N, C-alpha and C positions, 0 to 999 in steps of 0.2 A: 219919387219914392216917398212913401208915407213916413211920418215921424216914428211910428212904432217899428217899422221895418228898418229904418236907419239906426235906431237905438239897439235893435237886436244885432245888426251887422257890426256896430261899434263894440258891443259886448263880446261878440265872437272874436274880433280882432284883438281886444285887450286880453282875453282869456287864452288865445292861441299859444303864446309861449308857455304858459302854465300847463296847458293840457298836452302840448306836443313837443315842448323843448325848443321850439323855433319860432322866430317872429314871422310876421306876414312877409316882410322883405326877404327873409331867408327862404321862405316857401316859394316866393315868386322866382327867386334865382334858381331854385331846384326845378321849378316848372319849366323854366326857359331851356333847361338842359335835358328835358324828358324826351325819350325816344318815341314820340307819338306824333300822329298827324293832325288831330283835331281836339276840340274841347272835351267831347265825350270820352275819348280815349285817355286824355289827360286826367280827368276826374277818376276814371277806373284805375289808372296807374297809381295815382296818389293814394287811393284807398288800398289797393292790393300790395304795393311795394313799400308804402310808408305808414300804413295803418290809420290814415285819416278817416274820420267819419264822413258821411255823405255831405252834410252841410259845410263842414270844414273844407272838404275837397272842392265843393262848388264855389265857396268863397275865394279860395286860392285861384281857381280857374278864372273867375270873374275879374279879380284884381289883376291877374297876369295879362288877361286880354286887354283890360283898360290901360295897363302900362305899355303894352305893345302898340296900342292905337293912340297913345299920347293923351288919353282922357284924364281929366282930373276928377276926383271924387269929392 
């Protein structure tokens, strides 16, 4: 990952509670309970049911996947 990309990602994580009222950890917990089959459906669900923006939803999907797979960031 590029440094610019990582800075942008970190900025989104820091701003997530301010913009959505929930932390990344809270969004990951919500994502784990989502009634969907795959990452694309999860992103759509987060946007339609919870009002996340496209990049916020993709961040949550990515981090939820990493948490499922035991990856560390």
